[in-house]
All heavy atoms as an XYZ file, in Angstrom:
938
protein
N      87.829    101.229    130.166
C      88.840    100.127    130.184
C      89.104     99.702    128.774
O      90.219     99.399    128.497
C      88.199     99.016    130.974
C      89.003     97.777    131.151
S      90.488     98.204    132.109
C      91.074     96.661    132.409
N      88.045     99.614    127.898
C      88.302     99.154    126.495
C      89.134    100.221    125.856
O      89.991     99.927    125.077
C      86.950     99.109    125.779
C      87.151     98.853    124.221
C      86.089     97.950    126.403
N      88.923    101.535    126.120
C      89.770    102.593    125.521
C      91.243    102.474    125.861
O      92.072    102.647    125.016
C      89.265    104.011    126.019
O      90.083    104.950    125.465
N      91.564    102.139    127.094
C      92.914    101.931    127.480
C      93.586    100.744    126.762
O      94.681    100.781    126.327
C      92.999    101.715    129.054
C      92.600    103.005    129.720
C      94.466    101.265    129.395
C      92.586    102.886    131.220
N      92.796     99.684    126.568
C      93.361     98.456    125.919
C      93.494     98.836    124.419
O      94.514     98.367    123.815
C      92.316     97.285    126.022
C      92.246     96.710    127.388
S      90.927     95.532    127.698
C      91.365     94.246    126.501
N      92.649     99.630    123.833
C      92.888     99.990    122.443
C      94.140    100.885    122.285
O      94.798    100.750    121.406
C      91.626    100.734    121.872
C      90.396     99.936    121.593
C      89.228    100.809    121.287
C      90.656     98.936    120.567
N      94.415    101.739    123.188
C      95.537    102.609    123.241
C      96.760    101.856    123.365
O      97.808    102.034    122.648
C      95.497    103.680    124.382
C      94.458    104.697    124.139
C      94.350    105.748    125.363
O      95.115    105.500    126.199
N      93.396    106.493    125.478
N      96.851    100.775    124.169
C      97.972     99.899    124.233
C      98.159     99.126    123.086
O      99.304     98.964    122.618
C      97.724     98.895    125.515
C      97.784     99.564    126.823
C      99.080    100.200    127.209
O     100.083     99.715    126.831
O      99.086    101.317    127.759
N      97.141     98.634    122.389
C      97.249     97.982    121.101
C      97.873     98.891    120.074
O      98.693     98.480    119.221
C      95.868     97.360    120.609
C      95.448     96.283    121.437
O      96.197     95.761    122.215
O      94.192     95.849    121.307
N      97.308    100.007    119.920
C      97.809    101.129    119.021
C      99.342    101.404    119.311
O     100.134    101.490    118.362
C      97.039    102.358    119.088
C      95.591    102.306    118.508
C      94.837    103.598    118.793
C      95.728    102.035    116.998
N      99.716    101.595    120.536
C     101.086    101.803    120.933
C     101.950    100.621    120.505
O     103.020    100.905    119.888
C     101.139    101.959    122.500
C     102.546    102.321    122.931
C     102.600    102.456    124.400
N     101.809    103.658    124.795
C     100.929    103.712    125.682
N     100.581    102.626    126.326
N     100.233    104.831    125.969
N     101.533     99.400    120.744
C     102.302     98.286    120.309
C     102.424     98.204    118.713
O     103.611     97.874    118.232
C     101.684     96.998    120.852
N     101.385     98.459    118.073
C     101.467     98.459    116.597
C     102.348     99.484    116.077
O     103.121     99.280    115.126
C      99.996     98.675    115.991
C      99.136     97.381    116.249
C      97.728     97.644    115.739
O      97.539     98.590    115.055
N      96.790     96.770    116.187
N     102.287    100.687    116.676
C     103.155    101.802    116.229
C     104.640    101.498    116.438
O     105.520    101.667    115.520
C     102.871    103.083    116.981
C     103.800    104.272    116.781
C     103.626    104.725    115.302
C     103.562    105.386    117.693
N     105.006    100.937    117.551
C     106.416    100.586    117.918
C     106.915     99.516    116.931
O     108.056     99.470    116.477
C     106.593    100.103    119.362
C     106.304    101.341    120.264
C     107.916     99.501    119.603
C     106.230    101.003    121.657
N     105.966     98.549    116.490
C     106.435     97.485    115.670
C     106.677     97.976    114.125
O     107.195     97.246    113.346
C     105.379     96.324    115.641
C     105.423     95.571    116.889
C     104.283     94.471    116.856
C     104.398     93.665    118.104
N     103.365     92.586    118.176
N     106.262     99.182    113.908
C     106.403     99.782    112.559
C     107.906    100.129    112.314
O     108.408    100.207    111.201
C     105.589    100.860    112.240
C     104.130    100.522    112.106
C     103.236    101.777    111.898
O     103.738    102.928    111.677
N     101.968    101.642    111.896
N     108.665    100.382    113.399
C     110.048    100.706    113.361
C     110.890     99.466    113.387
O     110.778     98.649    114.122
C     110.410    101.665    114.508
C     109.811    103.027    114.447
C     108.584    103.258    115.097
C     110.293    104.011    113.670
C     107.927    104.450    115.154
C     109.637    105.255    113.549
C     108.427    105.454    114.315
N     111.807     99.419    112.341
C     112.719     98.235    112.229
C     113.463     97.889    113.568
O     114.003     98.847    114.223
C     113.646     98.539    111.189
C     112.986     99.631    110.469
C     112.253    100.369    111.358
N     113.413     96.730    113.949
C     114.227     96.208    115.010
C     115.195     95.126    114.475
O     114.682     94.215    113.755
C     113.300     95.612    116.106
O     113.976     95.218    117.269
N     116.381     95.114    114.882
C     117.348     94.272    114.285
C     117.203     92.764    114.724
O     116.854     92.514    115.888
C     118.815     94.699    114.790
C     119.213     96.023    114.208
C     119.305     96.087    112.654
O     119.858     95.116    112.068
O     118.885     97.093    112.183
N     117.280     91.868    113.823
C     117.073     90.400    114.032
C     118.165     89.978    114.992
O     119.226     90.664    115.190
C     117.197     89.680    112.765
N     117.914     88.884    115.694
C     118.874     88.377    116.687
C     119.406     87.058    116.112
O     118.638     86.226    115.591
C     118.129     88.193    118.048
C     117.587     89.385    118.538
C     119.063     87.498    118.956
C     116.767     89.210    119.840
N     120.682     86.873    116.234
C     121.319     85.552    115.921
C     121.278     84.683    117.092
O     121.668     85.044    118.232
C     122.804     85.838    115.483
C     123.471     84.552    114.976
C     124.839     84.898    114.680
O     125.096     85.402    113.536
O     125.709     84.562    115.424
N     120.658     83.535    116.951
C     120.473     82.505    118.065
C     121.291     81.290    117.724
O     121.460     80.961    116.584
C     118.979     82.217    118.350
C     118.164     83.422    118.739
C     118.178     83.564    120.291
O     118.789     82.903    120.992
O     117.473     84.607    120.703
N     121.497     80.430    118.719
C     122.086     79.182    118.516
C     121.225     78.119    119.254
O     120.974     78.283    120.440
C     123.553     79.176    119.046
C     124.166     77.735    118.848
C     124.438     80.243    118.486
N     120.793     77.107    118.489
C     119.917     76.150    119.159
C     120.713     75.122    119.992
O     122.018     75.236    119.976
C     118.982     75.488    118.170
C     119.757     74.560    117.157
O     120.955     74.210    117.319
O     119.150     74.163    116.082
N     120.096     74.178    120.605
C     120.833     73.213    121.476
C     121.814     72.323    120.726
O     122.773     71.767    121.247
C     119.857     72.346    122.204
O     118.970     71.653    121.331
N     121.600     72.153    119.413
C     122.540     71.391    118.578
C     123.649     72.193    118.016
O     124.484     71.786    117.350
C     121.650     70.691    117.428
N     123.618     73.522    118.414
C     124.704     74.340    117.845
C     124.509     74.999    116.541
O     125.344     75.716    115.966
N     123.293     74.812    116.040
C     122.956     75.335    114.704
C     122.528     76.788    114.899
O     121.731     77.223    115.762
C     121.770     74.651    114.071
C     121.350     75.124    112.707
C     120.220     74.278    112.142
C     119.762     74.887    110.786
N     118.575     74.241    110.441
N     123.089     77.773    114.066
C     122.771     79.218    114.098
C     121.501     79.523    113.333
O     121.382     78.982    112.235
C     123.978     80.039    113.585
C     123.626     81.460    113.626
C     125.229     79.746    114.441
N     120.641     80.345    113.922
C     119.469     80.729    113.124
C     119.127     82.178    113.596
O     119.738     82.707    114.523
C     118.290     79.800    113.463
C     117.738     79.751    114.845
C     116.590     80.583    115.124
C     118.267     79.058    115.838
C     116.114     80.636    116.384
C     117.823     79.088    117.081
C     116.666     79.889    117.390
O     116.202     79.836    118.671
N     118.298     82.764    112.913
C     117.855     84.141    113.205
C     116.458     84.209    113.785
O     115.574     83.346    113.452
C     117.815     85.051    111.911
C     119.229     85.134    111.297
C     119.550     84.423    110.168
C     120.208     85.883    111.913
C     120.819     84.393    109.592
C     121.401     85.900    111.332
C     121.799     85.209    110.168
N     116.264     85.139    114.774
C     115.007     85.182    115.569
C     114.513     86.549    115.590
O     115.289     87.540    115.497
C     115.197     84.585    116.924
N     113.229     86.737    115.722
C     112.562     88.036    115.884
C     112.899     88.561    117.277
O     112.829     87.831    118.280
C     111.017     87.906    115.717
S     110.075     89.406    116.157
N     113.315     89.794    117.334
C     113.686     90.427    118.625
C     112.515     90.664    119.537
O     112.615     90.700    120.786
C     114.328     91.775    118.267
C     113.707     92.045    116.960
C     113.532     90.812    116.234
N     111.308     90.558    119.014
C     110.084     90.827    119.867
C     109.430     89.511    120.389
O     109.169     89.426    121.499
C     109.028     91.603    118.967
O     109.639     92.845    118.554
C     107.808     91.932    119.871
N     109.243     88.631    119.426
C     108.529     87.354    119.924
C     109.435     86.089    119.842
O     108.998     85.022    120.300
C     107.316     87.136    119.016
S     107.654     86.548    117.312
N     110.671     86.284    119.392
C     111.744     85.172    119.357
C     111.432     84.025    118.322
O     112.038     82.995    118.402
C     111.937     84.578    120.813
C     112.259     85.629    121.811
C     113.527     86.363    121.526
C     113.855     87.227    122.725
N     113.785     88.702    122.443
N     110.493     84.251    117.360
C     110.240     83.224    116.404
C     111.289     83.172    115.433
O     111.914     84.255    115.117
C     108.858     83.536    115.719
C     107.754     83.218    116.635
C     106.394     83.376    115.894
N     105.324     83.330    116.862
C     104.081     83.074    116.558
N     103.881     82.737    115.363
N     103.222     83.020    117.439
N     111.545     82.023    114.810
C     112.615     81.852    113.808
C     112.176     82.718    112.551
O     111.042     82.905    112.195
C     112.710     80.368    113.403
N     113.231     83.284    111.918
C     113.103     84.046    110.663
C     113.827     83.524    109.513
O     114.881     82.879    109.748
C     113.543     85.505    110.987
C     112.966     86.283    112.175
C     113.818     87.515    112.361
C     111.520     86.606    111.850
N     113.371     83.846    108.318
C     114.094     83.575    107.139
C     115.060     84.730    106.885
O     114.729     85.907    107.261
C     113.142     83.421    105.892
N     116.248     84.550    106.406
C     117.228     85.629    106.179
C     116.543     86.765    105.272
O     115.909     86.496    104.295
C     118.419     85.096    105.474
C     119.672     86.140    105.332
C     120.047     86.596    106.673
C     120.747     85.415    104.591
N     116.742     87.981    105.784
C     116.280     89.205    105.067
C     114.740     89.337    104.980
O     114.247     90.096    104.135
C     116.845     89.351    103.690
C     118.320     89.682    103.746
O     118.777     90.379    104.622
N     119.181     88.993    102.795
N     114.037     88.595    105.843
C     112.525     88.751    105.919
C     112.194     90.143    106.375
O     112.852     90.625    107.349
C     112.041     87.707    106.954
C     110.684     87.553    107.072
C     110.211     86.408    108.081
O     111.011     85.481    108.234
N     109.058     86.469    108.602
N     111.209     90.804    105.779
C     110.829     92.202    106.148
C     110.180     92.295    107.406
O     110.317     93.234    108.210
C     110.024     92.824    104.951
C     110.828     93.043    103.737
O     111.993     93.082    103.815
O     110.141     93.218    102.651
N     109.237     91.411    107.701
C     108.361     91.459    108.857
C     108.282     90.004    109.467
O     108.236     89.122    108.714
C     107.003     91.990    108.548
C     106.816     93.410    108.352
C     105.324     93.858    108.324
C     105.320     95.372    108.302
N     104.191     95.933    108.797
N     108.162     90.078    110.768
C     107.857     88.713    111.453
C     106.540     88.322    111.117
O     105.606     89.065    111.283
C     108.226     88.964    112.988
S     107.764     87.424    113.893
N     106.386     87.050    110.712
C     105.022     86.470    110.352
C     104.161     86.204    111.745
O     103.056     86.062    111.718
C     105.081     85.282    109.583
O     105.938     84.276    110.235
N     104.986     86.163    112.852
C     104.285     85.863    114.100
C     103.650     87.130    114.705
O     102.488     87.165    115.065
N     104.434     88.178    114.847
C     103.993     89.312    115.721
C     103.858     90.538    114.808
O     103.373     91.616    115.347
C     104.881     89.596    116.863
S     106.498     90.178    116.474
N     104.438     90.542    113.624
C     104.304     91.701    112.725
C     105.389     92.797    112.936
O     105.408     93.773    112.287
N     106.406     92.417    113.665
C     107.522     93.394    113.929
C     108.259     93.627    112.567
O     108.609     92.659    111.939
C     108.425     92.781    114.962
C     109.755     93.618    115.255
C     109.505     95.037    115.768
O     108.980     95.054    116.864
N     109.944     96.027    115.170
N     108.510     94.872    112.277
C     109.306     95.265    111.115
C     110.749     94.918    111.440
O     111.225     95.181    112.588
C     109.150     96.702    110.752
O     107.802     96.977    110.530
C     110.010     97.059    109.560
N     111.507     94.294    110.592
C     112.868     93.754    110.862
C     113.946     94.482    110.159
O     113.658     95.024    108.974
C     112.870     92.254    110.618
C     111.998     91.440    111.225
C     111.805     90.019    110.628
C     112.320     91.282    112.707
N     115.089     94.590    110.757
C     116.305     95.116    110.213
C     117.256     94.142    110.178
O     117.426     93.311    111.020
N     118.261     94.233    109.157
C     119.277     93.245    109.013
C     120.655     93.883    108.919
O     121.658     93.176    108.611
C     118.992     92.418    107.762
C     117.766     91.495    107.933
C     116.512     91.857    107.647
C     117.707     90.259    108.493
N     115.663     90.897    107.953
C     116.262     89.847    108.619
C     118.634     89.336    109.121
C     115.906     88.614    109.065
C     118.218     88.189    109.614
C     116.894     87.798    109.545
N     120.731     95.191    109.207
C     122.110     95.879    109.000
C     123.036     95.473    110.110
O     124.195     95.334    109.971
C     121.884     97.324    108.967
C     121.207     97.738    107.730
O     121.184     97.135    106.667
N     120.448     98.901    107.902
N     122.571     95.269    111.349
C     123.378     95.038    112.502
C     122.772     93.875    113.342
O     122.236     94.130    114.365
C     123.502     96.282    113.451
C     124.196     97.405    112.653
O     125.252     97.255    112.194
N     123.565     98.496    112.600
N     122.780     92.698    112.745
C     122.156     91.544    113.389
C     122.759     91.418    114.769
O     123.979     91.355    114.934
C     122.368     90.306    112.566
C     121.830     89.066    113.348
C     121.668     90.364    111.184
N     121.925     91.333    115.791
C     122.373     91.211    117.257
C     122.781     89.748    117.527
O     122.102     88.826    117.088
C     121.248     91.625    118.165
C     120.753     93.084    117.872
C     119.513     93.320    118.690
O     119.308     92.700    119.779
N     118.735     94.254    118.328
N     123.771     89.625    118.258
C     124.100     88.343    118.854
C     123.140     88.133    119.954
O     122.423     88.932    120.411
C     125.556     88.217    119.397
C     126.600     88.614    118.389
C     126.712     87.463    117.398
C     127.885     87.830    116.403
N     127.833     86.791    115.410
N     123.060     86.909    120.429
C     122.028     86.586    121.552
C     122.194     87.494    122.637
O     123.239     87.974    122.949
C     122.385     85.097    122.041
C     121.327     84.615    122.928
C     121.547     83.099    123.219
C     120.358     82.637    124.074
N     120.395     81.268    124.319
N     121.036     87.925    123.168
C     120.932     88.901    124.225
C     121.849     88.622    125.403
O     121.974     87.377    125.696
C     119.477     89.143    124.736
N     122.350     89.578    126.128
C     123.224     89.320    127.265
C     122.430     88.548    128.322
O     121.245     88.664    128.466
C     123.624     90.679    127.871
C     124.649     91.300    126.962
C     125.091     92.563    127.653
N     124.222     93.670    127.255
C     124.092     94.783    127.743
N     124.886     95.151    128.816
N     123.315     95.693    127.307
N     123.168     87.789    129.053
C     122.543     86.925    130.207
C     121.725     87.645    131.144
O     120.724     87.270    131.671
C     123.608     86.171    130.863
N     122.072     88.946    131.392
C     121.310     89.776    132.332
C     119.948     90.116    131.835
O     119.151     90.545    132.656
C     122.205     91.125    132.635
N     119.756     89.922    130.527
C     118.355     90.205    129.955
C     118.246     91.643    129.612
O     117.021     91.988    129.355
N     119.290     92.428    129.550
C     119.128     93.818    129.236
C     119.995     94.147    128.053
O     121.093     93.649    127.928
C     119.558     94.772    130.425
C     118.583     94.592    131.535
C     119.562     96.176    129.932
C     118.985     95.291    132.780
N     119.563     94.881    127.092
C     120.260     95.282    125.945
C     119.951     96.709    125.577
O     118.837     97.203    126.027
C     120.059     94.360    124.794
C     118.622     94.267    124.367
C     118.454     93.237    123.217
C     117.066     92.931    122.887
N     116.908     91.996    121.882
N     120.751     97.409    124.792
C     120.510     98.760    124.499
C     119.875     98.749    123.046
O     120.445     98.110    122.170
C     121.828     99.584    124.523
O     122.433     99.523    125.829
C     121.616    101.012    124.075
N     118.896     99.620    122.840
C     118.255     99.743    121.598
C     118.378    101.210    121.099
O     118.446    102.113    121.975
C     116.784     99.385    121.592
N     118.598    101.470    119.759
C     118.781    102.724    119.266
C     117.771    102.859    118.169
O     117.609    102.038    117.193
C     120.068    103.067    118.811
C     120.173    104.436    118.114
C     121.532    104.787    117.751
N     122.250    105.065    119.045
C     123.548    105.085    119.216
N     124.308    104.801    118.223
N     124.123    105.424    120.319
N     116.994    103.925    118.123
C     115.944    104.180    117.027
C     116.256    105.537    116.512
O     116.359    106.585    117.260
C     114.538    104.123    117.581
C     113.392    104.570    116.799
C     113.213    103.608    115.606
C     112.204    104.644    117.612
N     116.460    105.698    115.209
C     116.862    106.986    114.714
C     115.699    107.442    113.760
O     115.103    106.682    112.961
C     118.051    106.847    113.822
C     119.391    106.701    114.682
C     120.628    106.715    113.819
O     120.507    107.262    112.697
O     121.630    106.228    114.367
N     115.278    108.754    113.889
C     114.309    109.304    113.068
C     114.518    110.795    113.032
O     115.154    111.396    113.811
C     112.882    108.971    113.555
C     112.553    109.303    114.976
C     112.032    110.496    115.363
C     112.889    108.460    115.993
C     111.794    110.852    116.658
C     112.686    108.652    117.265
C     112.118    109.922    117.648
N     113.883    111.493    112.036
C     114.078    112.941    111.907
C     113.023    113.691    112.692
O     111.886    113.216    112.728
C     114.058    113.354    110.436
C     115.179    112.717    109.667
C     115.135    113.087    108.193
O     114.257    113.821    107.707
O     116.168    112.804    107.550
N     113.444    114.799    113.296
C     112.503    115.717    114.062
C     112.689    117.121    113.505
O     113.716    117.507    112.875
C     112.714    115.755    115.465
C     112.317    114.275    116.068
C     114.090    116.025    115.968
N     111.686    118.021    113.672
C     111.936    119.517    113.230
C     113.121    120.117    113.956
O     113.343    119.694    115.057
C     110.565    120.189    113.541
C     109.616    119.003    113.753
C     110.401    117.704    114.206
N     113.687    121.105    113.303
C     114.864    121.797    114.002
C     114.559    122.373    115.313
O     115.351    122.350    116.289
C     115.398    122.821    113.007
C     116.233    122.408    111.863
C     116.562    123.536    110.946
C     117.465    121.619    112.358
N     113.203    122.832    115.511
C     112.899    123.473    116.774
C     112.372    122.479    117.826
O     111.797    122.834    118.779
C     111.764    124.577    116.495
C     110.617    124.081    115.927
O     110.547    122.973    115.397
O     109.571    124.879    115.910
N     112.529    121.198    117.552
C     112.029    120.132    118.446
C     112.863    120.120    119.660
O     114.149    120.280    119.599
C     112.100    118.770    117.842
C     111.684    117.630    118.726
C     110.346    117.365    118.944
C     112.698    116.845    119.321
C     110.023    116.306    119.763
C     112.326    115.838    120.115
C     111.010    115.550    120.324
N     112.321    120.011    120.881
C     113.069    119.779    122.118
C     112.564    118.628    122.892
O     111.471    118.230    122.708
C     112.987    121.126    123.024
O     111.502    121.290    123.322
C     113.454    122.374    122.282
N     113.341    118.092    123.729
C     112.855    116.910    124.491
C     111.643    117.244    125.230
O     111.610    118.276    125.888
C     113.930    116.436    125.517
C     115.109    115.771    124.782
O     115.520    116.199    123.677
N     115.722    114.783    125.455
N     110.705    116.367    125.191
C     109.435    116.576    125.934
C     108.397    117.258    125.064
O     107.245    117.456    125.538
N     108.698    117.720    123.919
C     107.776    118.464    123.114
C     106.927    117.362    122.278
O     107.234    117.222    121.026
C     108.439    119.393    122.114
C     107.494    120.271    121.375
O     106.254    120.197    121.490
O     107.928    121.187    120.680
N     106.070    116.691    122.882
C     105.319    115.569    122.233
C     104.558    116.017    121.001
O     104.310    115.179    120.081
C     104.407    114.923    123.272
S     105.337    114.136    124.620
N     104.063    117.266    120.911
C     103.370    117.767    119.839
C     104.146    117.527    118.434
O     103.539    117.405    117.466
C     102.900    119.181    120.029
C     101.973    119.427    121.085
C     101.729    120.963    121.330
N     102.900    121.779    121.552
C     103.411    122.555    120.714
N     102.788    122.952    119.607
N     104.517    123.173    121.058
N     105.444    117.770    118.563
C     106.236    117.729    117.331
C     106.997    116.399    117.161
O     107.775    116.226    116.225
C     107.304    118.838    117.341
C     106.633    120.170    117.349
C     107.662    121.310    117.272
C     106.887    122.661    117.179
N     107.780    123.733    117.331
N     106.900    115.528    118.113
C     107.646    114.206    117.986
C     106.829    113.321    117.046
O     105.666    113.097    117.247
C     107.682    113.600    119.476
S     108.628    112.029    119.322
N     107.505    112.680    116.064
C     106.808    111.799    115.132
C     106.353    110.475    115.787
O     105.519    109.820    115.159
C     107.830    111.556    114.096
C     109.150    111.927    114.665
C     108.809    112.896    115.698
N     106.759    110.157    116.885
C     106.351    108.924    117.561
C     105.022    109.167    118.383
O     104.367    108.195    118.638
C     107.400    108.490    118.580
C     108.704    107.956    118.103
C     109.616    107.532    119.199
C     108.394    106.751    117.192
N     104.775    110.399    118.771
C     103.572    110.653    119.625
C     102.207    110.421    118.824
O     102.214    110.492    117.606
C     103.591    112.010    120.204
O     103.521    112.997    119.179
N     101.159    110.152    119.647
C      99.847    110.022    118.951
C      98.889    110.701    119.960
O      99.230    111.003    121.160
C      99.556    108.535    118.844
C      99.469    107.715    120.170
C      98.354    107.515    120.812
C     100.669    107.313    120.733
C      98.344    106.882    122.056
C     100.696    106.504    121.904
C      99.533    106.320    122.483
O      99.461    105.674    123.681
N      97.692    110.917    119.452
C      96.662    111.646    120.206
C      95.869    110.562    120.993
O      95.309    109.648    120.331
C      95.757    112.589    119.410
C      96.660    113.584    118.808
C      94.687    113.166    120.256
C      95.930    114.632    117.836
N      95.783    110.628    122.267
C      95.090    109.667    123.043
C      94.022    110.468    123.907
O      94.060    111.544    124.232
C      95.930    108.953    124.020
N      92.954    109.695    124.135
C      91.781    110.246    124.866
C      92.108    109.939    126.338
O      92.289    108.869    126.756
C      90.413    109.555    124.547
C      89.308    110.124    125.046
C      88.756    111.226    124.140
C      87.363    111.596    124.634
N      86.965    112.911    124.020
N      92.212    111.000    127.074
C      92.456    110.870    128.562
C      91.349    111.568    129.300
O      91.207    112.709    129.347
C      93.810    111.480    128.956
C      94.955    110.793    128.200
C      94.034    111.429    130.460
C      96.348    111.433    128.414
N      90.504    110.751    129.857
C      89.230    111.310    130.400
C      88.378    111.895    129.382
O      88.002    111.233    128.443
N      88.075    113.146    129.453
C      87.283    113.866    128.543
C      88.097    114.658    127.549
O      87.537    115.300    126.705
C      86.252    114.818    129.254
C      85.252    114.017    130.093
C      84.354    113.192    129.285
O      83.918    113.613    128.188
O      84.114    112.043    129.768
N      89.367    114.731    127.619
C      90.232    115.455    126.814
C      91.165    114.656    125.875
O      91.409    113.471    126.254
C      91.131    116.524    127.562
O      91.951    115.768    128.430
C      90.224    117.368    128.498
N      91.694    115.302    124.909
C      92.648    114.602    124.094
C      94.106    115.139    124.400
O      94.254    116.285    124.776
C      92.501    114.892    122.560
C      91.142    114.241    122.067
O      90.763    113.105    122.516
N      90.528    114.820    121.089
N      95.147    114.266    124.467
C      96.467    114.657    124.805
C      97.436    113.868    123.941
O      97.235    112.761    123.538
C      96.700    114.461    126.213
N      98.535    114.477    123.645
C      99.681    113.803    122.941
C     100.266    112.815    123.948
O     100.627    113.161    125.001
C     100.700    114.763    122.424
C     100.245    115.513    121.204
C      99.609    116.722    121.284
C     100.462    115.018    119.940
C      99.262    117.459    120.286
C      99.988    115.719    118.847
C      99.292    116.940    118.948
O      98.950    117.652    117.968
N     100.430    111.535    123.488
C     100.966    110.505    124.331
C     102.272    109.938    123.635
O     102.362    109.922    122.461
C     100.040    109.405    124.544
C      99.028    109.676    125.632
C      99.625    109.892    126.957
O     100.644    109.094    127.273
O      99.269    110.719    127.716
N     103.199    109.504    124.363
C     104.426    108.907    123.883
C     104.238    107.317    124.006
O     104.044    106.805    125.050
C     105.648    109.337    124.813
S     107.227    108.547    124.232
N     104.489    106.736    122.919
C     104.344    105.211    122.885
C     105.538    104.596    123.626
O     105.373    103.384    124.071
C     104.418    104.783    121.379
C     105.145    105.818    120.769
C     104.774    107.162    121.456
N     106.614    105.270    123.954
C     107.700    104.683    124.739
C     107.572    105.057    126.219
O     108.420    104.852    126.982
C     109.010    105.265    124.199
C     109.206    104.955    122.686
C     110.499    105.635    122.204
C     109.241    103.463    122.534
N     106.401    105.816    126.507
C     106.085    106.176    127.915
C     107.195    107.040    128.508
O     107.576    106.952    129.698
C     105.895    104.917    128.785
C     104.751    104.117    128.384
C     104.364    103.021    129.318
C     103.281    102.140    128.643
N     102.253    101.805    129.500
N     107.667    107.929    127.764
C     108.779    108.873    128.155
C     108.240    110.313    128.361
O     108.978    111.172    128.585
C     109.902    108.916    127.135
C     110.697    107.712    126.939
S     112.215    107.796    126.061
C     111.684    108.531    124.544
N     106.980    110.474    128.361
C     106.363    111.863    128.451
C     106.865    112.402    129.805
O     106.969    111.797    130.805
C     104.834    111.714    128.482
C     104.149    113.038    128.545
C     102.657    112.758    128.294
N     101.775    113.872    128.403
C     101.661    114.783    127.379
N     102.526    114.771    126.394
N     100.947    115.777    127.407
N     107.303    113.611    129.748
C     107.874    114.370    130.919
C     109.204    113.798    131.323
O     109.976    114.501    132.131
C     106.964    114.296    132.142
N     109.676    112.688    130.735
C     110.992    112.131    131.083
C     111.728    111.775    129.704
O     112.443    110.790    129.685
C     110.962    110.891    131.958
C     110.285    111.147    133.227
N     110.824    111.902    134.196
C     109.078    110.708    133.771
C     110.032    112.016    135.234
N     108.967    111.307    135.024
N     111.551    112.534    128.718
C     112.000    112.281    127.403
C     113.522    112.184    127.428
O     114.125    113.179    127.812
C     111.481    113.354    126.428
S     111.969    112.911    124.745
N     114.140    111.158    127.046
C     115.558    111.098    127.008
C     116.020    110.842    125.581
O     117.068    110.153    125.406
C     116.058    109.985    127.995
C     115.551    108.587    127.704
O     114.792    108.494    126.705
N     115.904    107.641    128.444
N     115.384    111.445    124.546
C     115.833    111.300    123.245
C     117.191    112.021    123.177
O     117.415    113.050    123.678
C     114.873    111.936    122.281
C     113.517    111.297    122.120
C     112.622    112.009    121.124
C     113.671    109.843    121.640
N     118.035    111.456    122.312
C     119.420    111.962    122.145
C     119.495    112.491    120.651
O     119.170    111.797    119.752
C     120.370    110.854    122.286
C     121.788    111.220    122.137
C     122.768    110.022    122.300
O     122.571    109.227    123.280
O     123.626    109.892    121.491
N     119.923    113.808    120.601
C     120.106    114.338    119.249
C     121.375    114.046    118.739
O     122.496    114.272    119.374
C     119.763    115.851    119.314
C     118.365    116.176    119.886
C     118.123    116.636    121.149
C     117.316    115.925    119.018
C     116.891    116.824    121.546
C     116.012    116.207    119.454
C     115.804    116.701    120.781
N     121.488    113.756    117.478
C     122.780    113.426    116.856
C     123.111    114.384    115.630
O     122.192    115.000    115.116
C     122.915    111.982    116.293
C     121.731    111.621    115.467
C     122.944    111.019    117.542
C     121.822    110.210    114.781
């Protein structure tokens, strides 16, 4: 049980290393401020990391407040080897080695193993 909790913590920490665009929010008085996309805490302009949750922040495409439906699209770009194919967790820079039972296996922090939908550009 402790091993699973440690794996989840590692997964969350890994994901927070990739920049996520800040969100532009409007408070009840109509004042515009910026918030962390992960924990929704207020941010200073061009802050590198959220002081609350440690999320690495991006400022190139500040997001407007999330849609009312609660769903938004995220895009993460990174380089992979030329011979990389979807589902090849061994070569994916996001994957990590996790202990599953008595064996080690490559795991996807985005939980896409076997259903990898990475898009090549």
